[in-house]
Wavefront OBJ file of the C-alpha trace (Angstrom):
o trace
v 0.528 0.022 0.178
v 3.034 2.572 0.570
v 4.757 1.395 -2.249
v 0.946 2.482 -4.535
v 0.605 5.573 -2.569
v 3.951 6.397 -3.367
v 3.884 5.663 -7.078
v 0.459 7.878 -6.908
v 2.587 10.896 -5.341
v 5.303 10.905 -7.941
v 2.569 11.022 -10.667
v 0.747 13.741 -9.300
v 3.672 15.507 -9.148
v 4.021 15.030 -12.667
v 0.576 16.248 -13.433
v 1.342 19.511 -11.299
v 3.938 20.614 -13.075
v 2.319 19.537 -16.451
v -0.975 21.558 -15.546
v 0.623 24.572 -14.958
v 2.135 24.993 -18.373
v 0.897 27.761 -20.207
v -0.516 26.429 -23.494
v 0.721 29.339 -25.525
v 4.302 28.914 -24.818
v 6.374 25.765 -25.942
v 7.342 22.934 -23.438
v 9.923 23.108 -21.684
v 12.165 21.026 -19.632
v 10.893 22.146 -15.405
v 13.633 24.426 -14.365
v 14.749 24.003 -11.123
v 17.059 26.880 -9.308
v 20.638 26.144 -10.055
v 19.836 23.652 -13.320
v 21.229 25.041 -16.327
v 18.852 24.718 -19.187
v 19.196 23.710 -22.593
v 16.583 25.015 -25.823
v 15.936 22.835 -28.059
v 17.300 23.343 -31.725
v 14.911 21.350 -34.042
v 10.737 20.742 -34.084
v 9.497 17.395 -34.112
v 7.169 17.164 -36.701
v 5.339 13.491 -35.050
v 1.909 12.966 -34.334
v 0.517 10.526 -31.810
v -0.725 7.933 -33.679
v 2.568 7.463 -36.079
v 4.213 7.882 -32.723
v 5.531 3.985 -31.353
v 4.423 1.943 -28.912
v 6.655 2.301 -25.251
v 6.198 -1.592 -24.022
v 2.596 -1.834 -26.211
v 1.274 0.945 -24.225
v 0.309 4.095 -26.462
v -1.879 6.663 -26.283
v -5.678 6.544 -27.156
v -5.882 2.991 -25.867
v -8.749 2.938 -24.383
v -9.547 0.978 -20.890
v -11.029 -1.812 -22.005
v -7.325 -2.727 -24.063
v -5.451 -1.721 -20.495
v -7.542 -4.193 -18.838
v -6.420 -6.932 -21.673
v -2.965 -5.919 -20.927
v -3.014 -5.821 -17.192
v -4.949 -8.064 -14.630
v -4.881 -5.383 -11.873
v -5.877 -2.181 -12.026
v -6.254 0.931 -9.368
v -8.737 3.715 -10.207
v -8.549 6.841 -9.287
v -11.189 9.348 -11.023
v -11.429 12.796 -10.968
v -14.843 13.786 -11.464
v -14.390 17.492 -11.468
v -12.453 17.275 -14.564
v -13.618 14.393 -16.131
v -10.143 12.719 -15.809
v -9.349 8.751 -14.985
v -6.349 7.851 -13.154
v -5.544 4.437 -13.796
v -2.363 3.075 -11.420
v -0.794 -0.147 -13.060
v 1.558 -2.447 -10.564
v 3.103 -4.802 -13.918
v 4.120 -8.110 -13.984
v 5.757 -10.577 -16.687
v 8.853 -10.454 -19.045
v 7.560 -8.060 -20.787
v 7.503 -5.774 -18.411
v 10.730 -6.250 -16.927
v 12.459 -3.454 -15.199
v 9.353 -1.473 -14.723
v 7.916 -0.446 -11.279
v 4.563 1.251 -11.776
v 2.706 2.398 -14.916
v 0.138 5.159 -14.299
v -2.236 6.062 -17.194
v -5.057 8.952 -17.457
v -7.977 8.797 -19.342
v -10.097 11.118 -21.023
v -14.026 10.452 -22.852
v -12.333 6.683 -22.700
v -9.197 7.459 -24.351
v -5.956 7.302 -22.891
v -4.291 11.313 -22.659
v -1.116 10.018 -20.827
v 0.961 7.156 -19.688
v 4.012 7.173 -17.571
v 6.516 4.408 -16.726
v 8.696 4.614 -13.817
v 11.737 2.222 -14.003
v 13.661 0.096 -11.488
v 17.017 1.525 -9.889
v 18.970 -1.609 -11.989
v 20.903 0.867 -14.466
v 23.189 3.582 -13.501
v 22.653 6.224 -15.658
v 25.243 8.873 -15.572
v 23.403 12.144 -17.117
v 20.193 12.718 -18.254
v 21.688 12.912 -21.450
v 23.140 9.897 -21.477
v 19.617 8.581 -20.323
v 17.678 10.597 -23.329
v 19.459 9.742 -25.781
v 18.894 6.124 -25.490
v 15.380 6.867 -24.801
v 15.508 9.055 -28.549
v 17.655 6.297 -29.926
v 15.383 3.454 -28.944
v 11.673 5.378 -29.888
v 13.559 7.009 -33.199
v 12.822 10.382 -32.178
v 15.308 13.349 -33.540
v 17.874 13.948 -30.683
v 17.422 18.049 -31.656
v 14.212 18.248 -30.436
v 15.162 17.793 -26.546
v 14.575 20.193 -24.311
v 17.234 19.617 -20.928
v 17.011 21.403 -17.661
v 20.107 19.432 -16.566
v 22.102 19.886 -12.181
v 25.634 19.932 -11.669
v 25.651 16.303 -10.839
v 24.163 15.699 -14.156
v 20.777 14.079 -13.031
v 17.387 16.423 -14.649
v 14.823 16.557 -17.149
v 14.446 16.760 -21.013
v 11.169 17.185 -22.861
v 10.471 16.720 -26.365
v 7.012 18.709 -27.307
v 5.881 17.072 -31.218
v 2.983 18.263 -32.898
v 0.042 16.665 -30.711
v 2.501 15.397 -27.559
v 4.493 15.730 -25.706
v 7.169 13.414 -24.232
v 8.969 14.123 -20.459
v 12.392 12.563 -19.372
v 13.534 12.224 -16.104
v 16.597 10.937 -13.816
v 16.193 12.802 -10.314
v 18.791 12.031 -7.515
v 15.941 10.845 -4.624
v 17.591 9.807 -1.302
v 20.694 9.209 -3.169
v 19.860 6.940 -5.222
v 18.635 7.576 -9.531
v 15.436 6.999 -10.203
v 13.911 7.479 -13.852
v 11.099 7.545 -15.761
v 9.093 8.269 -18.987
v 6.018 10.462 -19.251
v 3.703 10.275 -22.602
v 0.989 13.085 -23.166
v -1.489 14.524 -25.550
v -1.539 18.223 -25.265
v -3.805 20.550 -23.885
v -5.927 17.369 -22.638
v -6.499 18.947 -19.313
v -7.990 22.226 -20.716
v -9.673 19.835 -22.748
v -11.651 18.460 -20.001
v -11.681 21.410 -18.498
v -13.924 23.125 -20.979
v -15.972 19.704 -21.557
v -16.817 20.195 -17.619
v -17.898 23.790 -18.263
v -20.096 23.205 -21.379
v -21.521 20.376 -19.648
v -22.257 22.380 -16.950
v -24.183 25.089 -19.155
v -26.480 22.522 -20.639
v -27.667 21.594 -17.495
v -28.582 25.429 -17.310
v -30.381 25.746 -20.262
v -32.389 22.242 -19.938
v -33.534 23.167 -16.617
v -37.013 23.066 -16.699
v -38.986 24.413 -13.109
l 1 2 3 4 5 6 7 8 9 10 11 12 13 14 15 16 17 18 19 20 21 22 23 24 25 26 27 28 29 30 31 32 33 34 35 36 37 38 39 40 41 42 43 44 45 46 47 48 49 50 51 52 53 54 55 56 57 58 59 60 61 62 63 64 65 66 67 68 69 70 71 72 73 74 75 76 77 78 79 80 81 82 83 84 85 86 87 88 89 90 91 92 93 94 95 96 97 98 99 100 101 102 103 104 105 106 107 108 109 110 111 112 113 114 115 116 117 118 119 120 121 122 123 124 125 126 127 128 129 130 131 132 133 134 135 136 137 138 139 140 141 142 143 144 145 146 147 148 149 150 151 152 153 154 155 156 157 158 159 160 161 162 163 164 165 166 167 168 169 170 171 172 173 174 175 176 177 178 179 180 181 182 183 184 185 186 187 188 189 190 191 192 193 194 195 196 197 198 199 200 201 202 203 204 205 206 207 208
């Protein structure tokens, strides 16, 4: 139970950072005090439907499709924003090296997924981790912006046509934890707009 709560906290922390970004500005890696920022040198023209799957997981998957892959799911619903979060503790060789997975769904479509990995690989820096992920996912190297700490840890972010990828390599209690998050652009704003529209519809349909 403690592990599940910790995983939920990590996910919600990532969601909080994502929700604070203004959609009028391009996504950049979060820049904590003392971090050096390295901007992207190229644009990513890739669309989410053409983005390769990660361990068989993709944006746009339905809840039923996720249930077909994982036997154990924990649901966390946010009725105020119509966002449904699913926490998964993966098992099986196809998910070797992964501690936990979290999905967010809007209108029964996965609008984000987050993979937290075991501490079994000692990456030298966020740049090394980013280069391997970029190569494995066949993404251009110049599309990433980095926020790098003095010890080489940090966060990398890439924004494509309708989605973004966030990588992190952070030192937690003396251990390096690394993760990958993929999400649709502006999905939280879309959910908020839907909530407002539904409320207005209820007002107009009201009959005394």
